[in-house]
N, C-alpha and C positions, 0 to 999 in steps of 0.2 A: 589482389586485383586480377592477376593472370588466371588463377583458378576460376574466379567468378566469370570472367569473360569466356572461359572455355566451357561454361555451363555446368561446372561442378559445384552447384549450390550447396549440396549436402556436406561436402568436404569443407567448404568455406565456413558453414555454420558450426561444424564440429570444432574447427580450429579456434573460432571466435569464442565459443562456449568454454573450451579448455583454458584459453587465455583469461577469460573473465573469472573463472573459478580460481585460477592461480593468483590473479590480482586481489581477489577477495581474501584469499588465505594469507596473502602478504600484507593485508590491511591497507592496500593501495586503493582506497575507495573511489577516488576520482577516476582512475584508470578503469576500474570495474564498471562504473556507471557509463563511461564512454563506450566501452565494449558492448554493454547491454543495449545502448542506443543503436550501435552498428548492427547488432543481431536483429533488432526490430526492423531496421531499414532493409536489410537483406531479405527478410521474410516478406515485407511489403512488395519489393521488386519481384521476387519469385512468384508471388500470387498473381501479379499483373501479367506475367508471361503465360499463364495458363488460360488458353482460349479453346473452346470446343466448337466444332462446326455443326453440332447437333442442336444448338440453341436451347440447352437444358435449363430448367428452373429446378434447382435442387440445393440441399444443404448436405455437407459432409461433416460427420461428427466422429472425433476420435478422442481417446483418453490416454493419459500417461500417469503412472503412479510410482512414487519413490519416497522413501523416508517418511512414510505416514501421511504424505500429501498427494492429492490428485489434481490433475488439470484436465478439464474437458474443453476441447477446442472445436469451434464451429466455423466452418467455411461457408460463405454465402455465395452461391452461383446463380446468376439470373441471365437468361438468354445466352448461355454459354460463356459468360464472362464472370470472373471472380470480382464481386463488388466489395468484398471486405471479409474480415474474420474477427473473432473475439475469443479470448480465453476466459474460462471460469474455473474457480477453485472451490468446489464444494467440500464441506466437511464430510469425511468418510469414517464411519464407525469401524472399529477393529474387526477383522475377519469378514469383511464385506466383499463379495465378488464384484469384479469390475463391471460385468454385464448388468448386475443389479444397479450399480451406480449410474450407468448410462440410461437404463430404463427409467429410473426415478427422475433423472435429469431431463430426458426427453418429454416425459409426462408433464413436469412442472414448466419446462421451457415453452412448450407449445400450447398446452391446455390452459395453464394459469395466466400466461401472458399473451394470449391469442389476440386480444383487442389491440395490441400495439405491434403486431407482427403479421406479415403476409406468409401464409403457409405455402411451401414449395410443392411441386407435384411429387417429388421423390426425396427421401431422406436416406443418405448412405451412412451406415454404421460400421464400427470396427468389430462389433460382437453380434452374435445371434442372441436375441433377447428371448427370455422364457415366455413372454406374452406379446409377441410381435403382432399376431392377428388381432388381439383385443385392442392394442394401442393403435394399430392402423385403422381399425374400424371407428374408434373414438375420434381420431383426427379427421377421417373422411367425413364423418357426420358433422363435425364442426365446420369444415371447409365447404361442404356441400358438393364435393367431388372426390374422386379417388386419390388417396394419399398412400403411396407405397413405401415400405421400409425395406431396404436392401442391405444385406450384410456381406455379400461376395460379388461386388461389381467387377466389370472388366473394361478394358479399353481406357478411354478418357476418364470414365468414372473411377476407375481404380487409381489413376493418377491423382485425382482430386482427393481421394481418401488417403493416399500416401502423403500428400502435402499436408492434410489436416493432422496426420499422425506425426510428421516431422515437427510441425508447429507446436503441437501439444508437448512434445518432448523438450524442445528448446525453451518454451514458455515456462515449463515446470523447472527446468534447470536454472533459468534466470531467477525465478521466484525463490528457489531454495538458496541460491547464492546471495540474494538480497537479504533473506532471513538470516543467513549465517553472518552477513555483514552487520546486521542490527545486533545480533547476539554478541559479536566481538566488540562492538562499540559500547554496548551496555556493560559488558564485563570490564572493558578498559575504563569506562566512566566510574563504575563502582570501585575499582581499585584505586583510581585517582582520588576519589572522595572518602576512601577508607571505609567503605560499606561492604557487608558480606555479599549483597546482591541488590539489584534494582528490579523489582517486579512491576512497579507503576511509577510513572513520572508525569507531572502536570506542569504546564508552562503558560505564563500569562504575559499579555502585551496590551498596551493602551493606545488607541488611535482616535483622532478627531479631525474635523474639518474646520480650520481657522478657529479652533477653540470650541466649536459647537458640535453637536451630534456625537458626543463621546461614546465610544464603544470599547468594551473589554473583550478580548478573545482568549479562549482557553483551549489548548490542544492536549491530548492525552496519548501517552505511549505506554505500552506494556512490554513484556520481554520479547515480543515478536514484531514490534514496530508501532506505527500509528494506529490508534483505535478511533477511526474517523466517526463512527457512530456516536462517540461520546464527546466530540468537539462541541463547544458551546460559545455563543456570543451573548454578552450582557449589555443591554442599554443602560447607560449611567445617567441618573437624574439627581437633581437637588444639590449640585456642587457648583462651585465657581467655574465658569468656562475656562478651559485650559489647565485646570488643576489636576495634573496627572497623579499626584500623590493621593489626593482625595478619591480619585477614580479607582486607584489600585486598592485603597483601603476598603472601599465599598464592595468591589467585586470579591475580594478575599473573604469579607464578612458573609456575603451572600453564599459563597461557594462552600465555606467550611463551618459556618455557624449553625450547623444542623447535624442531625444524626447521620453517620456514615457506616455502611457495612465495612467489615474489616478488609475485604478485598478491594474496596474503593479508597482506602487510606493510602495516599502516595508516599513513596519512600523519599522522593526528591521533588521539590517545588522550585521551578526556575522562574525568576522574575526578570523581565526585560527592563533593566535600570541599575543604577549604581547604589551607593549607600542610602540615598534618600528613599528609593523604592523598597530596598531591603529593610530599612527601618520601619516602613509602613507595615510590611509583612510581619515582622517580629512583634510589632505593637498589636496587630490584630490577633495573632496567635496567643499572646500573653493574656488577652482579655476574653478569649473564647470560654464559654461555659458549656462544655460538651462532654458526653460520656466516653467518646473514643479518645485514644492516646494522642493528644495534640502535640506532644513532645517528639513523636516518632518522625515526622517529615523533616528532612534537612532542607533548610531554606537557602537558596543560592541566587545571588544577583549577577547579572551579566551586563557589562557596560563597555562603551568604546574606550573609556579612559581619557585623561586630560590631554595626552598627546595625540589621540585620535588617529593613530597610524592605520592605514588601510590594511585590512586583513587581520588585525589584531583585536582581541577582546580581553576584558579584565574580569576575573571571577572575584566575587565577594562572599565570604562566609560570615564575616564579623564586621561590625560597624567600627571596630577599633584599629583595623589594619588597612594598609594602602590598597590591597588587592593583588591578585596574582595574574600577570599577563601571559597569554599564550598566543602563538600565531595561528592563523586559520588552518594551516597545513599540519598542525600537531596531531599525532595519531590518537591521542587520548580524548579527554572529555570535551575539549573545545570544539573540535570538528563536529562532534555530535550535537553539542549544545547549540552551536550556531545554525546548524541545519534545522533544528527545532524552532529557533527564532525566525528563520526564514519562512517556515511553515505558518507560523503565527501571522506574520506580516501578510502572507498571501490570502489568509482567510477573509 
């Protein structure tokens, strides 16, 4: 707090980032998430402190790169005030120059998304681009006025670009720490389930309103975390209202009773429910007539258990056992599995 009030924002961010990385390495995921939120809060406060007397309308764009991942950060300044910012994480092919990454990003960001975005008068860049003139001409033609691309600003503009550079670095560090956390959780879950690895995991939950409008949700994780583009919702029809077992039976038949590419065959399928829901899943898989290896996925049920202790869940592998209880703070599979279930509920 003393450093922050003294204006040493960069030092505060560095210390928070270091603590977040250490918490992630120690598998203290709750602490790492809290520190990540604090980093974002400091960034937002720092941005609001930047005010120019020149009334500029400009964007400042910087890039950070580490461990095969890139972060492009865009700072939006209108009438001399920072209105906000956003981080983007484009896929970068191997041996690609960062200047080329920024040039491709700027072209796509402004030219392809121009109908949703107001072009500023100036764009500040961290690198000199090989085709600055051509890009500036294209943007000027689109806006109907001069759009300048500047790579070596001074004064207040240099401060804006420095802020964008700092934000890009901290956002990249946060993303890498988050990805590392996911990898650690996946590894811990695989070890707990006695699997060599988990490349793909799919999770299901059933919801309805007073027994009506039943919907099944499916979320997908790969080794890097949530794959939101593959999230699915299924409207459930033709069942007795409120029959969650029949709903689970239907969604699993629709999801897996068809041809699947090998990369889309999950290693683990998590069912939100106890023995009853797990029984439906096993019944569906026993009856599947498919070409892919239906015996490959491990079916796992997650339920609150008969005692319904707050923060505790119970794992079910088999219909013949009572289940294995674990607290919410356990470092292995349960913390990760419950976070998945929370994602399902939020869909």
